[in-house]
N, C-alpha and C positions, 0 to 999 in steps of 0.2 A: 400525459400531462393535461391538466385542466386549464382553461382560460382564467384570467384574473378573477378571483372570487373573494370569499368573505373573511378568511382568517388573516388578521394583521400580524405582521412580523416586524419587530424593530431591531435594527442592527447598527452597531457603531462602525463607521468606515471613514478612515482618514480624518478623524476628529469631528465628524458630523453625524447627526442622527438621520437615518433614512427610514421611511415608512413604506413597506412593501406588502403586497397581498398575494396570497396563494393558498390553495386548499389541497394540493397534491404534493407528495414527496417522491422524488426519483432516486433510485439506487442503481449504481453500476456495479457489476460483479463479474466473476469468471463465468464464461460460458459453461453451462452444465450445473452451476451452483444455485440456480434460481429457486428450486424447491427448498433448499436449505436456508437461503436468504429469507424467503417468505416466512418460514417457520420461526427463524430467529427473530426477525423484526416484529412479527405479530406477538410473539411470546413476551418481548420486552416493551412493547408499546401498545397498550390497549386503546389508545386514541387513533390508531391507524387500522385500515382494512384494505385488502388487496384490490387493485384497480386494473392493472395491465401488466402483461409479462411477455417478454421475448428473451431468447438466449442472451445473457449478459446484461439485461436491462429490465428493471421492475419498477412499477409505480404503485403508490399507496394513496388512498383517500383519507384525509384527516377529518375526524369527527369535529364538526364546527362547535359543538357544545363543550368541547374540552380545549382549553387554551394551550397552544403549543408554547415551548420556551421562547424567550426573546431571540435566542440564537439556537438554531436547530442543532441538536446533538443526538445523533442516532446511535443507539446501543447495538452495534453490530461489528463483529470481527471480520465478517465476510464481505462487508460493503467496501468496495474499492474507493468510491467517492459517492457523495449524495448531496441533495439540496432540495430547494423548493422548485416544484414543477409549475411552469407558467403557461406553456402553449405548445402547439404542434403545427409545423409547416408541412404541407403536402402538395406535391405537384411534380411535373417533369422538367420544368424550366428552372435552372439554378438561380437566375436573377429574380424570378418571381418568388422563389422561396426566401431569398434574402429580404425582399420587400415585406414579406409577411412577418419576418423576425423584427424588422425595424419598427413596426407598429407597436412593439412591446415597450411600455413606458419605463420598465425596469432598466432597459439597456442604457439609457442616458446617465443613470446613476452609478453604473459599474466602473471599476478601475481596470478590469482585465477581461479578456475573452478567451475561453478555453473551448476548443473544438476537437472532437475525437470521434472515432468509429467504435461502436460496440464490438466486443470480441465475438468472433464467429467460430473459433476453434479453441481447443485447450492450448495454453502456452506450450510451445515446443513441438506441437503436432504439425507435421508437414512443413516445418521451417517457420511456422507462424510465431511471432512474438508480439506482445501487446505494446501499445504506445503510439508514437507518431506515425502517420500515414500520408501518402501523397494527396489523397482525396481530402483528408481533413485539413491539410495545409492550404490547398486551393480554396476550399470553402471558407476557411478562416480569413484568408486574405480578402476575399470578396466582402465578407461581413465587416471587417475592420475598415476597408475603403469606404463602404457605404455609411458606416458610423461617422467617419470623419467628414463626409459630405453632408450628412444630415445635421451633425452637431459640430460646426466649425470651431476649431481650437481645442477640441477634446482629444486627449491622448489616451489610447488604450493599448496595453501590451497583448500580443497574441501568443498563446501557448507558451508562456514563460512561467517559471516558478515565481509565484506572486509573493508579495510581502505578507507578513503575518496579519491576519484580520482584514485583508483586502476583500472588497465585494466583487465577486466573480460572476460573469455572465456565462452560462454553460450552453453548449450546443452539442447534442449527441446525434450522430448520423446513424439512426437505427436502421434505415434502409437508404439507398441512393436518393430516392425521392420522398423521404419521410424523415424530417429533422425535428427532434424534440428539444425544447429549450427551457431554461430556468435560471436559477441563481443560487449561490451559496456564499457563506462567509468563510474565508480561509483560516479557520481557527485551529487547525492542526497541520503537521508537516505534510501528510498525505493529501489534505484538502488544498494545498498550495500547488499541487502538480496537476497538469491537464489530464482529466479523466482519472485522477488518482494514480497515475503511473509516471515514475521518473523517466526522463529521457536517457536512453542508453546508446552508446556507439556500437550498433550491431554489426558494423563493418570490421571492428577490431577482432583480431584472431584470439579466440579464447579456447582453453582446453575443453571445458564443458560449460553448459548454461548455468551451472552452480555459481559461476562467476557473477552472473546477473542477479541471482537470488541473494547472494551475500551483499553485493553492492547496494541493492535496494534495501535490504535489511539494515545495513549500517546507516543509510540515509534516513530511513524511517525512525529507527531507534535513537539515532544521534549518539550512539556509544562513541566516546572519544578515542577510538583506536588510532594510534600514531606510530610513526617510525621509531624503531627501537623497542617497542612493546613485544613481549613474549606471548605468543598465541598458541593454542592447541586446537586441532580440529579432529573430531572423532568421525570416522567415515570419510576420510580425505580423498581416497582414490576416485578418479585418476588425477584430480588436482585443480579443478576449476576455482574453488573458493580459495585454496592455498595460493593460486596464482595472483588473486587480487590482494591478499595479505602481503605477499612478497613485494608486489608493486608498491604497496604503501610503505615499505621499508621495515616491516615487522620481521621478527624471527619466528619461525613457524615449526611446530611439532605436528606432523601428520600421522595419525593413528589409523591404520587400515591393513588387513592381511593381504589385500590385493596390491598390485604394482602401481606405482605412480608414473605419470608421463615423464620421460627422460628430461624434458625441458624443466620440469619442476624438481625432480629428484636430484638434479645436478647443481641446484642452487646452493650457494655457500651457507645461506641462512635457513636452509630447510633440513630438518631431521626427520627421517621416516622410521617409525616403529611399526614393524609388520606384525601386529597383533590386533585382536579385538580390544575395544575399550576397557572391558572389565578384566582383561588379562595383563594390562600394563601396570608396572609397579608405581605406586603412588609417588615415590620420590622423583619419578620422571616428570611430574607435573609441578615441581617446586619452581616458584618464580613465574608461573603462568598467570597472566593478568586477565586474559580474555579467553573464554572457552566457546567453541562452536561445534555443533553436531548436526549432521544430516545423514542419518543411518536409514537404510532401506529395510526397516523393521517396524513393528508395531510401536506406538508411542510409549507404552509402559516399559518396553525394553530400553528405549533411548533414555527415559527418565531414570530407570534403575541404574544405567551405566553412568550417567553424569552425577547422580546422587552419591554413588559410591566414591566418585573422585572428589567432589567438592566438600564432602563431609569429613574427609581425612584431615587430621590436625596439621599436616605439613603443607596443605594446599590453601592458597588464599586467592581465589578467583574473584575479581571485582564485578564481572558481568558476563552474561551468556546470551547467545542467540541460538535457539534450538528449532530445527525444522522437524515437525511431527507429521507422519504420514497418516492420512485418513482413509482407511480401507472402506469406510462407509460414511456418508455424509451425516448420519445420525451421531457419529462420534463427536461432532461439534458440541453436543450437550455435555461431554466429559471434560471439556477444556477448563471450566472453573475448578474441577478437582485437580487437574494437572497443575494449574496455577498455584493452588493451595500447597501442593507438595513442594514447590519451589520456595514459597514463602517460609515454610517450616525449616528449610535449609539455610535461612538467613537472608534470602533475597527479598527485600521488602517491596521493591518496585518491580512489578510483573505486569506485562501487557501482551495481549494476543493480536495477531492480524494475519489475514491471508494476503500475502504479498501479490502484486500483479504478476510477478514472474514465478510464483509458486504454481504447482499443479494442484492435485487434490491433496493439499497439505496446508498446515498453518505454521506460522512462525511465532515463537514465544520469546519475548525479551525479558530477561531477568537481571536486575542489578541490585547490588547490596543496599543502595538507597538512591534517592533522587539526586544527591550531591554528585554522584558519578556522572549523571547526564549533565547537570548544570556546569560542572567543571569543564566539560568538553565544549559547551556553548561559549563559556568565557574565553577559552583558549582559541 
């Protein structure tokens, strides 16, 4: 991140206009996805060029001759979170690092502070999961205490889900003695989460980590899945995602030739069809409102399977969350084609994102229209 520089950014925050300056952009991503992120961002933003890269963390320099938007909107499905980069604190003493951050004039204007560590492993590898850490919590408390001392009467939330459009001060612990900091406007659901990752109860006993993936997917997509809804999951075994849906109070049809965990299979609201998705009779999907798929096959197989289901006249699915496996990061370039396939099936609202709890895969949200999402927000 560069120190305060020449490009002005105006953002609306809590009813006031704030004028901030920065000429670098930071992007947080999955460890191992840096090359794909660089390629995606540079392809979509000719005003940016690569500046710095570490696993899970990339920065870009903004061309000062090209005005950035008033509110930074990065065209990237792989970016977990992003914002304007302001500075870097380096040293071995934590208190000294905090003092370096306090010198940033942006801090006084922010409504919230988000502190997190960059990913050093692939999610699920060696028990690692993204999100909150002990070190990030300790550093965050030091920063917030220092802010309150420096600016008496100022209240800032630490690592909370912020309000929409809040101005957030970001601190990424790239290394124990190297903290990069900046800011962003929480203009989307994921940008309201610390480090772009929703907090999960990792102490809860879950069947598989598919539980976390679907939970994040529902939070991000805001699909209004509710108790009593009939859901179908293609590739359900052994039952992590079905566990979450059952906890929500949904009725669940699990489609998978493999066995489900007994704790799931024994649920009264769960029906197991031991077949592959394309082998199931379409009448078995009558009444299904939400369709989910997480199949360990190439994306076109998953898309062929769900297309055959939702295109049938007896099926009226309102929305889907599809997890598509990327056998190669270059497959990211095919995502627009996959999205177009879903639009042709009548799903007008289609959005992609690599979730924090995804591995080398992306999640596609597909809804019949935006009213499906809005109705959930109202409820």
